N, C-alpha and C positions, 0 to 999 in steps of 0.2 A: 708501318703498322697498318692493319686492315682498316680501322676506323678512319684514319687520316687519309688513306687512299680513296675511300668512299666519299668522304667530305670533299676532297679535291675534285673527284669526278663530278659530283653535283654542282660544285662551284663553277667548274668549266662549262657545264651545260647552261647554267644560269647566265654566265658571262656571254656565251655565244648567242643565247636568246635575246639578251639585252642589246648586244651590238647589232643584231639583225633588225631591231626596231627602227622606224623612221624617227626623225627629230621630234615631230609633233607628238608621236606616241610616247617617246621617252619623257618629254616634258610633262605630258598629261599624267603618265604613270607616277612620276616622281612628285609632282605637285599634289596629286590626290593622296599621297602617302603622308603629307605634312600635318594635317589637322589632328589635334589631340582627340582622344576618345574613340577613335576608330579601331579597326582590327589590327593596325600596324603597331607593334610594341615601340617604346620610346627609342631603343637602339636603332630600329629600322627607320624611324622618323629622322633621327640624326643622320644616318647614312643617306637617306633620300635628300635631305637639305644640302649636304656636302656634295653629293653627285649632281644635284640640280645647279648649284653654284658653279661647279667645275664645267658643266655642260654649257651654261650661259656665258661663262668667261671666254669660251672658244667659239660658240655657235650663236651668240645673241643676235647678231644682225640677221642671220638666216631665219632664226626662230621668230623674231619680232616683225620682220617685214611681211610674213605670211598671215599675221593677225589683222582682223578688221579693226577699225578705230574703236568700236564698242568692246571687242575682245581685249585690246590693249588697255583700255581704261579699267575693265573688269579685272584683268590680271594684276595690274598695279595696285588697285584697291584691295584685292583679296590678299596679296602678299603683305601689305601694311596691316590689315586687320588680323591676319594670322600672327604676325609678330607682336602686335599690341595685346592680343588676348592670350598669348601662350603662357600657361601656368609654370612650365618648367624653365628654370634659369638656364640650364645647359642648352636646351633646345632653342630658347629665345636668342642665345648667342649665335647659334648656327643660322637662325633666321636673320639676325643682324648682318652677318656675313653675306647672306644671299641678297638682302636689300641693298647693301653697299655695292655689291657687284652690279645690280640692276641700275642703281643711280649712276655708277661710273659709265655704264654703257648708254645711258640716256643723256649724254652730253655730246654736242656736236663738235666738229673739229676746231671751232673757234671758242669752245668752252661754254657755250650757251646751254642752259638747263632746259631739257626737253620734258621734264617731269616737275612742274610747278607745285603739284599737290604734295610732293615729297617734303619740300621746305615747310609748307604749312603744317603738315603732319609732325614734322620734327619739332617745331615750336610748340605745338599742342602737347606733345609728349614731354618736352622740357618743362612746361608749365603745370603739368599734372600733379595732383596731390599724392599720387602713388609713387613710392620709391622705385619700384621696378620700371616704371615708365621713364622716370628721370635717368636711371642707369642706362636704359636702352637708348635714349637720345644722346647721352654722352658717348656711348660706344659708337653710335652712328656718326657723330661728329668726328670721332677719331678715325674711323675706317673710311669715311667719305671726305677726307681732308682736301683732296683736289677739287672736289665740288665746291667746298667752302672757300678755298683760296680764290677760285675764279669768280665766285659769286659774293665775295665778302662785302663789296660796296652796297649791293642790293640788300644783303642781310642787315647791314648797318642802318639803311634807310627804313627797313621794316621795323626794326627795334628802336628807331628814333634816337640813335646814338649820335654824338657830336662827330662831325666829319673829320676833325683834326685827330681825335682819339682813334677813329677808324684807320686813318692813314698811318698813324704811328704803329698800330697793331699789325696792319698789313706789311709794313716795312720789316717788323720783327719776324713775321711769319715767313716771308720770302728769304730771310737770312738763315732760317733753320735748315 
């Protein structure tokens, strides 16, 4: 059909234009499409969040190494703020996926957390009086499970849990 062919033609042009962009241009374009209230409709914001997560799942090291320390801190803070302030439940879930991907990439080969602000943020969200913040923290706990398995002793210390209870829970977690 004529309309389908025209749409496919425009889609092909858009795809080729996107693929021609450099990594930093792609991440900037996608990240700029995430905040609510802009010119990008919610469906476009969803697509941008998914595309950015996919891009970072394969190109995170290349993307992150080219940022200055200030840009790294700003990027991490902005993505957490976006997720925390997102009014749409569906979009918030896409941002949770994105943050979980970033947290997964910010662990070194020995399982050390390279994003200490993430853990602090997570506890603040879990303690929030707002139900959507608590739900977001639970989703993050679920998606970032490897982070928590590897950092569980430190989490126990932060929450002042009894060490024997922590060891029991860790044993059960590793059996899963």
